[in-house]
C-alpha angles and dihedrals in degrees: 000000000000124000093255098050132072126221088246106065130200111319120250124222110260142173109253140210119198116246126171125208139166125230138174117276090244091058091049089053091049091049090051091051090048090050090052092049091046090052091049092047098047101027095236125103115242132177128220094250089061093047099050099073092047091049092049091048091050090049093050093045090058096045105105095197092051092047090050093050091043089054090055095048101034136267126308118248096255113117098211126017098186099045109115095003128107125183 
């Protein structure tokens, strides 16, 4: 990862399903800061609601235990795991 890129790369276009969750105020503030940095890095405004699913997907894709269990029970429904992620 170079100094001018973030672990979460440019965001791909995706079909969405609405999901609501609650988080601590400090996490919301960090997500807002990350969204600002992402927009500066890639030159395209993005809000925290758009970032969250991509961040969760990147986290789950890198979780060895989850990948191992997923391999035993079948693939998740996501078409492409690496699209839009750098790392």
